C-alpha positions in Angstrom: -36.7 19.4 -62.8 -36.4 22.1 -65.7 -39.1 25.1 -65.8 -41.1 23.6 -68.4 -41.3 20.2 -67.0 -42.3 21.9 -64.0 -45.6 23.6 -66.1 -46.4 20.8 -67.6 -45.7 18.3 -64.6 -48.7 15.5 -64.0 -46.7 13.5 -61.4 -49.3 11.7 -59.4 -52.1 13.0 -60.8 -55.2 10.7 -62.0 -56.2 11.4 -65.5 -59.5 9.6 -67.1 -59.6 9.6 -70.9 -62.9 8.5 -72.6 -62.1 7.0 -76.3 -59.0 6.6 -74.4 -57.9 3.4 -76.4 -57.2 4.6 -79.7 -56.6 7.8 -81.6 -56.7 11.1 -80.3 -57.5 9.9 -76.8 -54.8 7.3 -76.5 -52.3 9.9 -77.6 -53.8 12.3 -75.2 -53.4 9.1 -72.4 -49.6 8.6 -73.4 -48.5 12.1 -73.4 -50.4 12.3 -69.5 -48.5 9.4 -68.4 -45.2 10.5 -70.0 -45.5 13.7 -67.6 -46.3 11.3 -64.5 -50.0 10.9 -64.5 -51.7 7.5 -63.6 -54.3 7.0 -66.5 -57.9 5.5 -67.0 -58.6 4.4 -70.3 -62.1 4.1 -70.7 -64.0 3.0 -74.0 -66.6 0.5 -75.5 -63.8 -2.1 -75.7 -62.2 -3.9 -73.4 -59.3 -5.5 -75.6 -58.7 -2.0 -76.8 -58.8 -0.7 -73.6 -56.4 -3.2 -72.2 -53.8 -3.2 -75.1 -53.8 0.6 -74.4 -53.2 0.2 -71.0 -50.5 -2.2 -70.9 -48.4 -0.3 -73.5 -48.7 2.9 -71.7 -47.6 1.1 -68.3 -45.0 -0.6 -70.3 -44.0 2.4 -72.0 -44.1 5.0 -69.0 -44.0 2.8 -65.2 -47.8 4.6 -64.6 -50.6 2.8 -63.7 -53.3 2.5 -66.6 -56.7 1.4 -65.5 -58.6 -0.1 -68.5 -62.5 0.5 -68.2 -65.4 -0.5 -70.6 -68.2 2.1 -70.5 -70.4 3.3 -73.1 -70.1 7.2 -72.4 -73.7 7.8 -73.8 -75.4 5.7 -71.7 -76.3 7.5 -68.8 -76.2 4.8 -66.2 -72.8 3.3 -67.0 -70.8 6.6 -65.8 -71.7 6.7 -61.9 -70.3 3.3 -61.9 -67.1 4.4 -63.6 -66.8 7.3 -61.6 -66.3 4.9 -58.3 -64.8 2.5 -60.0 -61.6 5.2 -60.6 -62.1 6.6 -56.8 -61.9 3.0 -55.5 -59.0 2.3 -57.5 -57.0 5.7 -57.1 -58.9 8.0 -54.9 -59.4 11.2 -56.8 -59.4 11.9 -60.4 -57.6 15.0 -61.0 -58.3 15.7 -64.7 -61.1 14.6 -66.7 -60.6 14.4 -70.8 -64.4 14.1 -72.2 -62.9 12.9 -75.6 -64.9 9.8 -76.5 -67.3 10.5 -79.9 -68.5 9.5 -83.0 -70.0 10.7 -86.5 -71.7 8.2 -88.3 -71.6 8.7 -92.2 -75.5 9.2 -94.0 -76.5 9.9 -97.4 -78.6 12.9 -97.1 -79.8 14.6 -94.1 -83.5 12.9 -95.3 -81.7 9.6 -94.1 -80.8 10.7 -90.7 -83.1 8.5 -88.4 -83.7 9.4 -84.9 -81.8 6.5 -83.0 -78.7 7.9 -85.5 -79.1 11.4 -84.1 -80.0 10.3 -80.6 -76.7 8.4 -80.8 -74.6 11.0 -81.8 -76.3 13.6 -79.2 -75.8 11.2 -76.5 -72.3 10.5 -77.1 -70.9 13.7 -77.7 -72.7 15.7 -75.1 -74.8 14.3 -72.7 -72.3 11.5 -71.2 -69.6 14.6 -71.5 -72.1 16.5 -69.0 -72.9 13.7 -66.9 -69.4 13.2 -66.1 -68.3 16.6 -65.9 -71.2 17.1 -63.5 -70.0 13.9 -61.6 -66.7 14.6 -61.5 -66.5 18.3 -61.5 -68.6 18.3 -57.9 -65.9 15.9 -56.4 -63.1 18.2 -57.7 -64.8 21.2 -56.4 -64.7 19.5 -53.1 -61.2 18.4 -53.1 -60.2 22.0 -54.0 -58.6 21.6 -57.2 -59.2 19.6 -60.8 -59.3 20.4 -64.9 -61.7 19.2 -67.3 -61.0 19.3 -71.2 -63.7 18.8 -73.7 -62.3 17.5 -77.1 -64.8 19.3 -79.9 -64.3 19.9 -83.1 -63.5 22.4 -85.9 -67.2 21.0 -87.6 -69.0 23.2 -84.7 -67.7 26.2 -86.3 -67.5 25.2 -89.8 -70.3 22.7 -90.1 -70.4 20.3 -93.2 -73.8 18.9 -94.2 -72.7 15.5 -93.6 -71.8 15.6 -90.4 -74.4 17.9 -89.0 -75.3 16.2 -86.0 -72.0 15.9 -84.8 -71.2 19.4 -85.3 -74.4 20.4 -83.4 -73.6 18.3 -80.7 -69.9 19.6 -80.4 -71.1 23.3 -80.7 -73.0 22.6 -77.8 -70.0 21.0 -76.0 -68.6 24.3 -76.9 -71.2 26.2 -74.9 -71.5 24.0 -71.8 -67.6 24.3 -71.4 -68.1 27.8 -70.6 -71.2 27.2 -68.6 -69.1 24.3 -66.2 -66.3 27.1 -65.9 -68.6 29.3 -64.4 -70.6 26.3 -61.9 -67.3 24.7 -60.9 -64.9 27.6 -60.7 -62.5 29.1 -59.1 -61.1 25.7 -58.2 -61.8 23.6 -61.6 -60.8 24.7 -65.0 -63.0 23.8 -67.8 -61.8 24.3 -71.5 -62.4 22.9 -74.8 -59.4 21.4 -76.8 -61.1 22.2 -80.6 -59.5 19.4 -83.1 -59.5 19.9 -87.3 -58.9 17.4 -89.3 -56.6 14.3 -88.0 -55.3 11.2 -89.7 -56.8 8.6 -87.2 -59.1 5.4 -88.2 -61.7 7.7 -88.8 -59.9 9.5 -91.7 -59.5 6.4 -93.5 -63.5 6.8 -94.8 -62.5 10.3 -95.8 -62.5 11.2 -99.6 -58.9 12.1 -100.2 -59.5 13.2 -103.9 -57.8 16.4 -104.7 -56.8 18.8 -101.9 -59.1 18.2 -99.5 -57.0 20.2 -97.0 -55.9 23.1 -99.3 -58.3 25.5 -97.3 -55.9 25.4 -94.2 -53.2 27.2 -93.6 -50.9 24.7 -92.8 -52.4 22.4 -96.0 -52.6 19.2 -94.5 -54.0 17.3 -92.0 -52.7 16.7 -88.2 -50.9 13.2 -87.3 -52.5 12.2 -83.9 -49.1 13.2 -81.9 -49.4 16.8 -82.4 -52.8 17.0 -80.3 -50.6 16.2 -77.4 -48.8 19.3 -76.3 -52.4 21.5 -76.5 -53.8 19.0 -74.6 -51.0 18.9 -71.8 -51.5 22.4 -71.3 -54.8 22.2 -70.7 -54.2 18.9 -68.2 -51.9 20.8 -66.1 -50.9 24.0 -64.6 -49.4 25.8 -67.5 -53.0 26.8 -68.3 -53.6 28.0 -64.5 -55.3 31.2 -65.7 -57.4 29.5 -68.5 -60.8 28.5 -68.2 -63.9 28.5 -70.2 -61.7 28.6 -73.3 -61.4 27.2 -76.5 -57.7 26.2 -77.7 -58.1 25.2 -81.8 -55.8 22.7 -83.0 -56.9 22.9 -86.2 -53.8 23.4 -88.7 -55.3 26.7 -89.4 -59.0 27.1 -90.6 -59.9 29.9 -92.2 
């Protein structure tokens, strides 16, 4: 095994990815498996989880457990953790990737239900999962948590304000969790900019929507993998409580 391979090696580690059945989560899960990890694909749609898990196992030979869960519902998270420990006996890496940002016409049209749903999925669920798994990781003497945030948390837009606020909270939570679970568990934020996933089909692409970015384009989903592997692996052994931006050069 070469030097770079050793740095990013995840052999026999167990990586749990929420929102892992599509988009960036699916790419992250596949990348972890290609580096030797067994993976858990957790999302609301079981069929999508099963399809992603089968694809990952076929491509890498690693075990992939599909699990249906709504991350925004507190009472569903402890059963998820128990199921993963029953299957694998441990979790080495948690990737809090599940998220959503529903469209709305105006700030006044935002309902309490929409606001609560956005916060439940984007910050309440990650808090609960991190608390449950972080304590177990700390007891085991090692682990990593990666919170997937958004560049919108730094440059909020009026049409994604609840989402941006929730992700800003996730950034803050990362630092607190790093202090809570250190020195054996590292907690970092992977801050993603605009990526061409299923969600991007609803974007207005008129004009030059990414001209403000240094790279002048949106990212392709595989371009998130290198940064994710860095934070998941021992390559980032001295990084915790940090934010790694993968945003095409947001000004």
